[in-house]
Biopython code that builds the backbone (N, CA, C, O; Angstrom):
import numpy as np
from Bio.PDB.StructureBuilder import StructureBuilder

atoms = [
    (1, "UNK", "N", (119.122, 116.359, 128.973)),
    (1, "UNK", "CA", (118.773, 115.657, 127.752)),
    (1, "UNK", "C", (117.359, 116.025, 127.339)),
    (1, "UNK", "O", (116.511, 116.267, 128.197)),
    (2, "UNK", "N", (117.094, 116.070, 126.058)),
    (2, "UNK", "CA", (115.790, 116.474, 125.553)),
    (2, "UNK", "C", (114.677, 115.526, 125.966)),
    (2, "UNK", "O", (113.529, 115.950, 126.097)),
    (3, "UNK", "N", (114.995, 114.240, 126.178)),
    (3, "UNK", "CA", (113.975, 113.279, 126.559)),
    (3, "UNK", "C", (113.371, 113.620, 127.917)),
    (3, "UNK", "O", (112.224, 113.266, 128.192)),
    (4, "UNK", "N", (114.130, 114.300, 128.760)),
    (4, "UNK", "CA", (113.638, 114.663, 130.082)),
    (4, "UNK", "C", (112.408, 115.572, 130.000)),
    (4, "UNK", "O", (111.590, 115.579, 130.919)),
    (5, "UNK", "N", (112.269, 116.322, 128.933)),
    (5, "UNK", "CA", (111.137, 117.235, 128.756)),
    (5, "UNK", "C", (109.974, 116.559, 128.039)),
    (5, "UNK", "O", (109.005, 117.223, 127.670)),
    (6, "UNK", "N", (110.060, 115.255, 127.842)),
    (6, "UNK", "CA", (109.051, 114.547, 127.065)),
    (6, "UNK", "C", (107.935, 113.998, 127.946)),
    (6, "UNK", "O", (108.069, 113.906, 129.166)),
    (7, "UNK", "N", (106.829, 113.636, 127.294)),
    (7, "UNK", "CA", (105.698, 113.006, 127.969)),
    (7, "UNK", "C", (105.501, 111.619, 127.363)),
    (7, "UNK", "O", (105.687, 111.416, 126.163)),
    (8, "UNK", "N", (105.125, 110.682, 128.209)),
    (8, "UNK", "CA", (104.892, 109.328, 127.720)),
    (8, "UNK", "C", (103.579, 109.284, 126.945)),
    (8, "UNK", "O", (102.536, 109.712, 127.439)),
    (9, "UNK", "N", (103.649, 108.762, 125.731)),
    (9, "UNK", "CA", (102.456, 108.608, 124.890)),
    (9, "UNK", "C", (101.805, 107.264, 125.181)),
    (9, "UNK", "O", (100.595, 107.183, 125.394)),
    (10, "UNK", "N", (102.619, 106.210, 125.189)),
    (10, "UNK", "CA", (102.097, 104.893, 125.539)),
    (10, "UNK", "C", (103.230, 103.974, 125.978)),
    (10, "UNK", "O", (104.409, 104.225, 125.732)),
    (11, "UNK", "N", (102.816, 102.902, 126.636)),
    (11, "UNK", "CA", (103.698, 101.828, 127.085)),
    (11, "UNK", "C", (102.927, 100.550, 126.783)),
    (11, "UNK", "O", (101.820, 100.347, 127.280)),
    (12, "UNK", "N", (103.533, 99.683, 125.954)),
    (12, "UNK", "CA", (102.787, 98.513, 125.498)),
    (12, "UNK", "C", (103.692, 97.296, 125.379)),
    (12, "UNK", "O", (104.814, 97.389, 124.879)),
    (13, "UNK", "N", (103.190, 96.144, 125.847)),
    (13, "UNK", "CA", (103.905, 94.881, 125.726)),
    (13, "UNK", "C", (103.750, 94.358, 124.302)),
    (13, "UNK", "O", (102.647, 94.334, 123.755)),
    (14, "UNK", "N", (104.857, 93.942, 123.712)),
    (14, "UNK", "CA", (104.865, 93.436, 122.340)),
    (14, "UNK", "C", (104.260, 92.039, 122.303)),
    (14, "UNK", "O", (104.630, 91.166, 123.088)),
    (15, "UNK", "N", (103.321, 91.842, 121.377)),
    (15, "UNK", "CA", (102.667, 90.544, 121.201)),
    (15, "UNK", "C", (103.411, 89.723, 120.141)),
    (15, "UNK", "O", (104.097, 90.293, 119.292)),
    (16, "UNK", "N", (103.283, 88.399, 120.183)),
    (16, "UNK", "CA", (103.962, 87.553, 119.189)),
    (16, "UNK", "C", (103.636, 87.942, 117.742)),
    (16, "UNK", "O", (104.522, 87.924, 116.889)),
    (17, "UNK", "N", (102.394, 88.289, 117.461)),
    (17, "UNK", "CA", (102.025, 88.656, 116.087)),
    (17, "UNK", "C", (102.706, 89.938, 115.630)),
    (17, "UNK", "O", (102.873, 90.153, 114.429)),
    (18, "UNK", "N", (103.102, 90.795, 116.571)),
    (18, "UNK", "CA", (103.777, 92.037, 116.208)),
    (18, "UNK", "C", (105.244, 91.804, 115.851)),
    (18, "UNK", "O", (105.899, 92.686, 115.295)),
    (19, "UNK", "N", (105.746, 90.641, 116.164)),
    (19, "UNK", "CA", (107.095, 90.257, 115.768)),
    (19, "UNK", "C", (107.069, 89.636, 114.369)),
    (19, "UNK", "O", (108.028, 89.771, 113.609)),
    (20, "UNK", "N", (105.974, 88.959, 114.034)),
    (20, "UNK", "CA", (105.904, 88.216, 112.769)),
    (20, "UNK", "C", (105.076, 88.892, 111.678)),
    (20, "UNK", "O", (105.266, 88.591, 110.499)),
    (21, "UNK", "N", (104.179, 89.782, 112.032)),
    (21, "UNK", "CA", (103.249, 90.360, 111.044)),
    (21, "UNK", "C", (103.680, 91.702, 110.461)),
    (21, "UNK", "O", (102.886, 92.356, 109.785)),
    (22, "UNK", "N", (104.906, 92.122, 110.705)),
    (22, "UNK", "CA", (105.466, 93.341, 110.115)),
    (22, "UNK", "C", (104.749, 94.625, 110.519)),
    (22, "UNK", "O", (104.814, 95.628, 109.808)),
    (23, "UNK", "N", (104.063, 94.591, 111.665)),
    (23, "UNK", "CA", (103.473, 95.837, 112.158)),
    (23, "UNK", "C", (103.262, 95.766, 113.663)),
    (23, "UNK", "O", (103.083, 94.697, 114.246)),
    (24, "UNK", "N", (103.290, 96.952, 114.270)),
    (24, "UNK", "CA", (103.111, 97.106, 115.706)),
    (24, "UNK", "C", (101.875, 97.953, 115.935)),
    (24, "UNK", "O", (101.827, 99.110, 115.518)),
    (25, "UNK", "N", (100.882, 97.391, 116.589)),
    (25, "UNK", "CA", (99.635, 98.111, 116.822)),
    (25, "UNK", "C", (99.838, 99.142, 117.931)),
    (25, "UNK", "O", (100.267, 98.813, 119.037)),
    (26, "UNK", "N", (99.525, 100.383, 117.611)),
    (26, "UNK", "CA", (99.646, 101.499, 118.546)),
    (26, "UNK", "C", (98.304, 101.652, 119.273)),
    (26, "UNK", "O", (97.256, 101.629, 118.629)),
    (27, "UNK", "N", (98.319, 101.805, 120.596)),
    (27, "UNK", "CA", (97.046, 101.997, 121.304)),
    (27, "UNK", "C", (96.274, 103.191, 120.749)),
    (27, "UNK", "O", (96.848, 104.253, 120.509)),
    (28, "UNK", "N", (94.987, 103.012, 120.550)),
    (28, "UNK", "CA", (94.125, 104.061, 119.999)),
    (28, "UNK", "C", (94.185, 105.331, 120.831)),
    (28, "UNK", "O", (94.075, 106.435, 120.298)),
    (29, "UNK", "N", (94.360, 105.174, 122.144)),
    (29, "UNK", "CA", (94.416, 106.336, 123.038)),
    (29, "UNK", "C", (95.600, 107.245, 122.740)),
    (29, "UNK", "O", (95.631, 108.388, 123.195)),
    (30, "UNK", "N", (96.583, 106.748, 121.977)),
    (30, "UNK", "CA", (97.785, 107.530, 121.666)),
    (30, "UNK", "C", (97.662, 108.323, 120.372)),
    (30, "UNK", "O", (98.603, 109.016, 119.985)),
    (31, "UNK", "N", (96.530, 108.233, 119.704)),
    (31, "UNK", "CA", (96.382, 108.900, 118.403)),
    (31, "UNK", "C", (96.583, 110.403, 118.472)),
    (31, "UNK", "O", (96.971, 111.015, 117.477)),
    (32, "UNK", "N", (96.331, 111.005, 119.606)),
    (32, "UNK", "CA", (96.475, 112.455, 119.753)),
    (32, "UNK", "C", (97.897, 112.932, 119.431)),
    (32, "UNK", "O", (98.100, 114.077, 119.026)),
    (33, "UNK", "N", (98.877, 112.041, 119.617)),
    (33, "UNK", "CA", (100.280, 112.427, 119.463)),
    (33, "UNK", "C", (100.771, 112.385, 118.022)),
    (33, "UNK", "O", (101.888, 112.815, 117.732)),
    (34, "UNK", "N", (99.949, 111.871, 117.123)),
    (34, "UNK", "CA", (100.342, 111.731, 115.718)),
    (34, "UNK", "C", (99.375, 112.543, 114.863)),
    (34, "UNK", "O", (98.287, 112.075, 114.527)),
    (35, "UNK", "N", (99.776, 113.747, 114.520)),
    (35, "UNK", "CA", (98.888, 114.663, 113.812)),
    (35, "UNK", "C", (98.939, 114.397, 112.309)),
    (35, "UNK", "O", (99.896, 114.762, 111.626)),
    (36, "UNK", "N", (97.896, 113.759, 111.821)),
    (36, "UNK", "CA", (97.798, 113.450, 110.401)),
    (36, "UNK", "C", (97.287, 114.656, 109.627)),
    (36, "UNK", "O", (96.526, 115.468, 110.154)),
    (37, "UNK", "N", (97.705, 114.763, 108.392)),
    (37, "UNK", "CA", (97.177, 115.807, 107.510)),
    (37, "UNK", "C", (95.738, 115.458, 107.147)),
    (37, "UNK", "O", (95.356, 114.288, 107.180)),
    (38, "UNK", "N", (94.944, 116.458, 106.804)),
    (38, "UNK", "CA", (93.568, 116.223, 106.382)),
    (38, "UNK", "C", (93.576, 115.273, 105.192)),
    (38, "UNK", "O", (94.410, 115.405, 104.296)),
    (39, "UNK", "N", (92.665, 114.328, 105.178)),
    (39, "UNK", "CA", (92.527, 113.342, 104.104)),
    (39, "UNK", "C", (93.745, 112.436, 103.958)),
    (39, "UNK", "O", (94.026, 111.956, 102.860)),
    (40, "UNK", "N", (94.462, 112.200, 105.037)),
    (40, "UNK", "CA", (95.602, 111.288, 104.998)),
    (40, "UNK", "C", (95.458, 110.283, 106.132)),
    (40, "UNK", "O", (94.964, 110.608, 107.212)),
    (41, "UNK", "N", (95.894, 109.068, 105.871)),
    (41, "UNK", "CA", (95.844, 108.056, 106.920)),
    (41, "UNK", "C", (97.236, 107.511, 107.240)),
    (41, "UNK", "O", (97.367, 106.451, 107.853)),
    (42, "UNK", "N", (98.279, 108.241, 106.822)),
    (42, "UNK", "CA", (99.636, 107.799, 107.142)),
    (42, "UNK", "C", (100.549, 108.983, 107.391)),
    (42, "UNK", "O", (100.322, 110.093, 106.910)),
    (43, "UNK", "N", (101.598, 108.703, 108.168)),
    (43, "UNK", "CA", (102.549, 109.730, 108.550)),
    (43, "UNK", "C", (103.900, 109.064, 108.770)),
    (43, "UNK", "O", (103.991, 108.070, 109.490)),
    (44, "UNK", "N", (104.940, 109.598, 108.161)),
    (44, "UNK", "CA", (106.293, 109.108, 108.398)),
    (44, "UNK", "C", (106.867, 109.855, 109.584)),
    (44, "UNK", "O", (106.871, 111.085, 109.611)),
    (45, "UNK", "N", (107.356, 109.104, 110.572)),
    (45, "UNK", "CA", (107.904, 109.721, 111.781)),
    (45, "UNK", "C", (109.302, 109.180, 112.052)),
    (45, "UNK", "O", (109.694, 108.131, 111.541)),
    (46, "UNK", "N", (110.033, 109.917, 112.860)),
    (46, "UNK", "CA", (111.343, 109.493, 113.336)),
    (46, "UNK", "C", (111.300, 109.470, 114.855)),
    (46, "UNK", "O", (110.681, 110.325, 115.488)),
    (47, "UNK", "N", (111.968, 108.481, 115.426)),
    (47, "UNK", "CA", (112.045, 108.380, 116.878)),
    (47, "UNK", "C", (113.486, 108.083, 117.270)),
    (47, "UNK", "O", (114.174, 107.305, 116.609)),
    (48, "UNK", "N", (113.928, 108.703, 118.338)),
    (48, "UNK", "CA", (115.274, 108.472, 118.864)),
    (48, "UNK", "C", (115.225, 107.423, 119.961)),
    (48, "UNK", "O", (114.308, 107.418, 120.783)),
    (49, "UNK", "N", (116.221, 106.524, 119.976)),
    (49, "UNK", "CA", (116.302, 105.572, 121.071)),
    (49, "UNK", "C", (117.243, 106.114, 122.150)),
    (49, "UNK", "O", (117.760, 107.224, 122.027)),
    (50, "UNK", "N", (117.458, 105.333, 123.196)),
    (50, "UNK", "CA", (118.269, 105.808, 124.328)),
    (50, "UNK", "C", (119.728, 106.021, 123.952)),
    (50, "UNK", "O", (120.456, 106.709, 124.667)),
    (51, "UNK", "N", (120.165, 105.439, 122.839)),
    (51, "UNK", "CA", (121.538, 105.623, 122.372)),
    (51, "UNK", "C", (121.667, 106.761, 121.364)),
    (51, "UNK", "O", (122.760, 107.017, 120.860)),
    (52, "UNK", "N", (120.568, 107.442, 121.068)),
    (52, "UNK", "CA", (120.594, 108.545, 120.121)),
    (52, "UNK", "C", (120.434, 108.117, 118.665)),
    (52, "UNK", "O", (120.552, 108.946, 117.763)),
    (53, "UNK", "N", (120.166, 106.831, 118.425)),
    (53, "UNK", "CA", (119.960, 106.342, 117.062)),
    (53, "UNK", "C", (118.554, 106.712, 116.601)),
    (53, "UNK", "O", (117.594, 106.634, 117.368)),
    (54, "UNK", "N", (118.450, 107.114, 115.339)),
    (54, "UNK", "CA", (117.157, 107.495, 114.761)),
    (54, "UNK", "C", (116.518, 106.295, 114.079)),
    (54, "UNK", "O", (117.164, 105.580, 113.313)),
    (55, "UNK", "N", (115.239, 106.088, 114.370)),
    (55, "UNK", "CA", (114.451, 105.017, 113.746)),
    (55, "UNK", "C", (113.318, 105.656, 112.955)),
    (55, "UNK", "O", (112.654, 106.571, 113.442)),
    (56, "UNK", "N", (113.100, 105.176, 111.742)),
    (56, "UNK", "CA", (112.036, 105.691, 110.880)),
    (56, "UNK", "C", (110.879, 104.702, 110.845)),
    (56, "UNK", "O", (111.069, 103.511, 110.601)),
    (57, "UNK", "N", (109.683, 105.214, 111.091)),
    (57, "UNK", "CA", (108.477, 104.385, 111.067)),
    (57, "UNK", "C", (107.414, 105.062, 110.207)),
    (57, "UNK", "O", (107.404, 106.282, 110.042)),
    (58, "UNK", "N", (106.537, 104.252, 109.675)),
    (58, "UNK", "CA", (105.333, 104.791, 109.044)),
    (58, "UNK", "C", (104.183, 104.491, 109.987)),
    (58, "UNK", "O", (103.914, 103.336, 110.315)),
    (59, "UNK", "N", (103.512, 105.547, 110.417)),
    (59, "UNK", "CA", (102.326, 105.445, 111.273)),
    (59, "UNK", "C", (101.117, 105.440, 110.351)),
    (59, "UNK", "O", (100.976, 106.329, 109.510)),
    (60, "UNK", "N", (100.234, 104.443, 110.500)),
    (60, "UNK", "CA", (99.099, 104.268, 109.595)),
    (60, "UNK", "C", (97.824, 104.055, 110.404)),
    (60, "UNK", "O", (97.842, 103.394, 111.442)),
    (61, "UNK", "N", (96.719, 104.618, 109.920)),
    (61, "UNK", "CA", (95.406, 104.307, 110.472)),
    (61, "UNK", "C", (94.555, 103.763, 109.329)),
    (61, "UNK", "O", (94.978, 103.780, 108.174)),
    (62, "UNK", "N", (93.385, 103.292, 109.645)),
    (62, "UNK", "CA", (92.509, 102.746, 108.597)),
    (62, "UNK", "C", (91.885, 103.830, 107.734)),
    (62, "UNK", "O", (91.223, 103.531, 106.740)),
    (63, "UNK", "N", (92.086, 105.059, 108.099)),
    (63, "UNK", "CA", (91.622, 106.131, 107.237)),
    (63, "UNK", "C", (90.491, 106.946, 107.818)),
    (63, "UNK", "O", (89.832, 106.529, 108.770)),
    (64, "UNK", "N", (90.270, 108.124, 107.231)),
    (64, "UNK", "CA", (89.213, 109.018, 107.705)),
    (64, "UNK", "C", (87.857, 108.337, 107.632)),
    (64, "UNK", "O", (87.542, 107.653, 106.657)),
    (65, "UNK", "N", (87.060, 108.532, 108.675)),
    (65, "UNK", "CA", (85.707, 107.985, 108.686)),
    (65, "UNK", "C", (85.616, 106.555, 109.187)),
    (65, "UNK", "O", (84.510, 106.035, 109.335)),
    (66, "UNK", "N", (86.720, 105.913, 109.450)),
    (66, "UNK", "CA", (86.688, 104.542, 109.944)),
    (66, "UNK", "C", (86.177, 104.533, 111.381)),
    (66, "UNK", "O", (86.533, 105.399, 112.180)),
    (67, "UNK", "N", (85.350, 103.558, 111.700)),
    (67, "UNK", "CA", (84.814, 103.454, 113.063)),
    (67, "UNK", "C", (85.865, 102.948, 114.043)),
    (67, "UNK", "O", (85.795, 103.241, 115.236)),
    (68, "UNK", "N", (86.826, 102.201, 113.550)),
    (68, "UNK", "CA", (87.896, 101.676, 114.395)),
    (68, "UNK", "C", (89.216, 101.871, 113.657)),
    (68, "UNK", "O", (89.619, 101.016, 112.868)),
    (69, "UNK", "N", (89.891, 102.992, 113.910)),
    (69, "UNK", "CA", (91.070, 103.335, 113.122)),
    (69, "UNK", "C", (92.264, 102.390, 113.299)),
    (69, "UNK", "O", (93.083, 102.285, 112.386)),
    (70, "UNK", "N", (92.394, 101.702, 114.431)),
    (70, "UNK", "CA", (93.493, 100.786, 114.725)),
    (70, "UNK", "C", (94.825, 101.254, 114.146)),
    (70, "UNK", "O", (95.296, 100.702, 113.152)),
    (71, "UNK", "N", (95.435, 102.264, 114.757)),
    (71, "UNK", "CA", (96.728, 102.752, 114.262)),
    (71, "UNK", "C", (97.839, 101.730, 114.471)),
    (71, "UNK", "O", (97.782, 100.910, 115.387)),
    (72, "UNK", "N", (98.842, 101.791, 113.614)),
    (72, "UNK", "CA", (99.975, 100.883, 113.738)),
    (72, "UNK", "C", (101.203, 101.471, 113.055)),
    (72, "UNK", "O", (101.102, 102.363, 112.212)),
    (73, "UNK", "N", (102.379, 100.943, 113.443)),
    (73, "UNK", "CA", (103.629, 101.248, 112.754)),
    (73, "UNK", "C", (103.858, 100.144, 111.743)),
    (73, "UNK", "O", (103.757, 98.963, 112.075)),
    (74, "UNK", "N", (104.165, 100.519, 110.511)),
    (74, "UNK", "CA", (104.453, 99.519, 109.482)),
    (74, "UNK", "C", (105.903, 99.671, 109.044)),
    (74, "UNK", "O", (106.802, 99.126, 109.684)),
    (75, "UNK", "N", (106.139, 100.403, 107.966)),
    (75, "UNK", "CA", (107.494, 100.540, 107.431)),
    (75, "UNK", "C", (108.474, 100.918, 108.542)),
    (75, "UNK", "O", (108.223, 101.837, 109.322)),
    (76, "UNK", "N", (109.583, 100.203, 108.598)),
    (76, "UNK", "CA", (110.607, 100.464, 109.602)),
    (76, "UNK", "C", (110.482, 99.606, 110.850)),
    (76, "UNK", "O", (111.449, 99.442, 111.593)),
    (77, "UNK", "N", (109.295, 99.056, 111.084)),
    (77, "UNK", "CA", (109.075, 98.274, 112.302)),
    (77, "UNK", "C", (109.943, 97.009, 112.341)),
    (77, "UNK", "O", (110.565, 96.727, 113.365)),
    (78, "UNK", "N", (109.994, 96.247, 111.247)),
    (78, "UNK", "CA", (110.743, 94.991, 111.257)),
    (78, "UNK", "C", (112.246, 95.233, 111.410)),
    (78, "UNK", "O", (112.936, 94.419, 112.025)),
    (79, "UNK", "N", (112.758, 96.320, 110.873)),
    (79, "UNK", "CA", (114.174, 96.662, 111.073)),
    (79, "UNK", "C", (114.421, 96.924, 112.558)),
    (79, "UNK", "O", (115.427, 96.483, 113.113)),
    (80, "UNK", "N", (113.506, 97.637, 113.189)),
    (80, "UNK", "CA", (113.623, 97.902, 114.619)),
    (80, "UNK", "C", (113.600, 96.588, 115.404)),
    (80, "UNK", "O", (114.389, 96.404, 116.332)),
    (81, "UNK", "N", (112.698, 95.677, 115.034)),
    (81, "UNK", "CA", (112.594, 94.371, 115.694)),
    (81, "UNK", "C", (113.913, 93.613, 115.577)),
    (81, "UNK", "O", (114.446, 93.128, 116.576)),
    (82, "UNK", "N", (114.438, 93.512, 114.355)),
    (82, "UNK", "CA", (115.674, 92.756, 114.121)),
    (82, "UNK", "C", (116.875, 93.399, 114.815)),
    (82, "UNK", "O", (117.625, 92.720, 115.517)),
    (83, "UNK", "N", (117.057, 94.688, 114.623)),
    (83, "UNK", "CA", (118.237, 95.366, 115.163)),
    (83, "UNK", "C", (118.261, 95.411, 116.686)),
    (83, "UNK", "O", (119.327, 95.543, 117.289)),
    (84, "UNK", "N", (117.088, 95.302, 117.310)),
    (84, "UNK", "CA", (117.001, 95.341, 118.774)),
    (84, "UNK", "C", (116.720, 93.974, 119.387)),
    (84, "UNK", "O", (116.489, 93.865, 120.591)),
    (85, "UNK", "N", (116.738, 92.926, 118.556)),
    (85, "UNK", "CA", (116.445, 91.558, 119.022)),
    (85, "UNK", "C", (115.184, 91.535, 119.875)),
    (85, "UNK", "O", (115.141, 90.913, 120.936)),
    (86, "UNK", "N", (114.156, 92.228, 119.384)),
    (86, "UNK", "CA", (112.905, 92.350, 120.117)),
    (86, "UNK", "C", (112.207, 90.997, 120.207)),
    (86, "UNK", "O", (112.219, 90.219, 119.254)),
    (87, "UNK", "N", (111.609, 90.728, 121.343)),
    (87, "UNK", "CA", (110.882, 89.486, 121.561)),
    (87, "UNK", "C", (109.515, 89.796, 122.125)),
    (87, "UNK", "O", (109.299, 90.834, 122.750)),
    (88, "UNK", "N", (108.578, 88.859, 121.887)),
    (88, "UNK", "CA", (107.255, 88.989, 122.494)),
    (88, "UNK", "C", (107.438, 89.056, 124.007)),
    (88, "UNK", "O", (108.217, 88.298, 124.586)),
    (89, "UNK", "N", (106.711, 89.969, 124.633)),
    (89, "UNK", "CA", (106.826, 90.166, 126.073)),
    (89, "UNK", "C", (107.675, 91.365, 126.450)),
    (89, "UNK", "O", (107.563, 91.881, 127.562)),
    (90, "UNK", "N", (108.539, 91.823, 125.520)),
    (90, "UNK", "CA", (109.258, 93.074, 125.755)),
    (90, "UNK", "C", (108.242, 94.216, 125.723)),
    (90, "UNK", "O", (107.150, 94.065, 125.175)),
    (91, "UNK", "N", (108.598, 95.336, 126.301)),
    (91, "UNK", "CA", (107.694, 96.483, 126.342)),
    (91, "UNK", "C", (108.287, 97.637, 125.552)),
    (91, "UNK", "O", (109.478, 97.933, 125.650)),
    (92, "UNK", "N", (107.435, 98.282, 124.768)),
    (92, "UNK", "CA", (107.813, 99.484, 124.032)),
    (92, "UNK", "C", (107.277, 100.688, 124.806)),
    (92, "UNK", "O", (106.095, 100.747, 125.147)),
    (93, "UNK", "N", (108.162, 101.641, 125.074)),
    (93, "UNK", "CA", (107.767, 102.903, 125.700)),
    (93, "UNK", "C", (107.998, 103.980, 124.644)),
    (93, "UNK", "O", (109.100, 104.112, 124.112)),
    (94, "UNK", "N", (106.956, 104.743, 124.345)),
    (94, "UNK", "CA", (107.034, 105.767, 123.308)),
    (94, "UNK", "C", (106.709, 107.108, 123.943)),
    (94, "UNK", "O", (105.694, 107.254, 124.625)),
    (95, "UNK", "N", (107.584, 108.094, 123.711)),
    (95, "UNK", "CA", (107.431, 109.419, 124.318)),
    (95, "UNK", "C", (107.479, 110.504, 123.249)),
    (95, "UNK", "O", (107.893, 110.274, 122.112)),
    (96, "UNK", "N", (107.046, 111.679, 123.650)),
    (96, "UNK", "CA", (107.026, 112.837, 122.758)),
    (96, "UNK", "C", (107.462, 114.069, 123.517)),
    (96, "UNK", "O", (107.004, 114.325, 124.630)),
    (97, "UNK", "N", (108.366, 114.841, 122.896)),
    (97, "UNK", "CA", (108.686, 116.178, 123.403)),
    (97, "UNK", "C", (107.855, 117.125, 122.548)),
    (97, "UNK", "O", (108.221, 117.414, 121.409)),
    (98, "UNK", "N", (106.737, 117.610, 123.087)),
    (98, "UNK", "CA", (105.746, 118.340, 122.278)),
    (98, "UNK", "C", (105.988, 119.842, 122.164)),
    (98, "UNK", "O", (105.148, 120.637, 122.585)),
    (99, "UNK", "N", (107.110, 120.231, 121.610)),
    (99, "UNK", "CA", (107.364, 121.653, 121.400)),
    (99, "UNK", "C", (107.106, 122.000, 119.934)),
    (99, "UNK", "O", (106.484, 121.216, 119.218)),
    (100, "UNK", "N", (107.574, 123.163, 119.479)),
    (100, "UNK", "CA", (107.348, 123.583, 118.097)),
    (100, "UNK", "C", (107.809, 122.543, 117.083)),
    (100, "UNK", "O", (107.158, 122.322, 116.062)),
    (101, "UNK", "N", (108.933, 121.911, 117.377)),
    (101, "UNK", "CA", (109.470, 120.864, 116.515)),
    (101, "UNK", "C", (109.449, 119.573, 117.325)),
    (101, "UNK", "O", (110.443, 119.244, 117.972)),
    (102, "UNK", "N", (108.327, 118.822, 117.306)),
    (102, "UNK", "CA", (108.206, 117.657, 118.186)),
    (102, "UNK", "C", (109.250, 116.581, 117.887)),
    (102, "UNK", "O", (109.639, 116.362, 116.740)),
    (103, "UNK", "N", (109.685, 115.924, 118.953)),
    (103, "UNK", "CA", (110.634, 114.820, 118.833)),
    (103, "UNK", "C", (110.030, 113.615, 119.553)),
    (103, "UNK", "O", (109.568, 113.717, 120.689)),
    (104, "UNK", "N", (110.044, 112.470, 118.864)),
    (104, "UNK", "CA", (109.573, 111.217, 119.446)),
    (104, "UNK", "C", (110.766, 110.429, 119.984)),
    (104, "UNK", "O", (111.874, 110.516, 119.455)),
    (105, "UNK", "N", (110.521, 109.665, 121.035)),
    (105, "UNK", "CA", (111.525, 108.802, 121.645)),
    (105, "UNK", "C", (110.955, 107.401, 121.773)),
    (105, "UNK", "O", (109.775, 107.240, 122.085)),
    (106, "UNK", "N", (111.777, 106.382, 121.537)),
    (106, "UNK", "CA", (111.352, 104.989, 121.678)),
    (106, "UNK", "C", (112.350, 104.253, 122.558)),
    (106, "UNK", "O", (113.561, 104.444, 122.447)),
    (107, "UNK", "N", (111.821, 103.411, 123.432)),
    (107, "UNK", "CA", (112.671, 102.654, 124.342)),
    (107, "UNK", "C", (112.125, 101.234, 124.450)),
    (107, "UNK", "O", (110.913, 101.018, 124.445)),
    (108, "UNK", "N", (113.036, 100.272, 124.548)),
    (108, "UNK", "CA", (112.667, 98.870, 124.761)),
    (108, "UNK", "C", (112.968, 98.515, 126.211)),
    (108, "UNK", "O", (114.078, 98.742, 126.693)),
    (109, "UNK", "N", (111.985, 97.960, 126.902)),
    (109, "UNK", "CA", (112.187, 97.434, 128.245)),
    (109, "UNK", "C", (112.039, 95.922, 128.128)),
    (109, "UNK", "O", (110.968, 95.419, 127.788)),
    (110, "UNK", "N", (113.112, 95.207, 128.410)),
    (110, "UNK", "CA", (113.127, 93.747, 128.254)),
    (110, "UNK", "C", (112.203, 93.072, 129.249)),
    (110, "UNK", "O", (112.075, 93.517, 130.390)),
    (111, "UNK", "N", (111.562, 92.002, 128.818)),
    (111, "UNK", "CA", (110.599, 91.292, 129.683)),
    (111, "UNK", "C", (111.254, 90.689, 130.923)),
    (111, "UNK", "O", (110.580, 90.453, 131.925)),
    (112, "UNK", "N", (112.554, 90.441, 130.863)),
    (112, "UNK", "CA", (113.245, 89.829, 131.996)),
    (112, "UNK", "C", (113.877, 90.844, 132.936)),
    (112, "UNK", "O", (114.630, 90.465, 133.833)),
    (113, "UNK", "N", (113.584, 92.129, 132.747)),
    (113, "UNK", "CA", (114.200, 93.163, 133.597)),
    (113, "UNK", "C", (113.255, 93.616, 134.677)),
    (113, "UNK", "O", (113.606, 94.479, 135.482)),
]
sb = StructureBuilder()
sb.init_structure("model")
sb.init_model(0)
sb.init_chain("A")
sb.init_seg("    ")
for serial, (resi, resn, name, xyz) in enumerate(atoms, 1):
    if name == "N":
        sb.init_residue(resn, " ", resi, " ")
    sb.init_atom(name, np.array(xyz, "f"), 0.0, 1.0, " ", f" {name:<3s}", serial, name[0])
structure = sb.get_structure()
């Protein structure tokens, strides 16, 4: 499977505000995996889940020159939350297969597992 050749970008526990505020804050340390165009602070990405379903997200930062970019997923995040019955305390694992045509992978690890 293609995911086997991937590297983990981040692993993060979902906070209550990320369920209600329509966005998921991405750890700043993971910014290397999202290559923004010059003079752009957003990027539309696709990620595959363990079932092969494609999820569309908008990755956003506060913009060029910001002292604290605080990246996050906006568009598509709430659909992912609803369709996966995501709850605060669940963990999101995000991976990347960094070849010529990069592929992102997303996985939910339930808090009770």
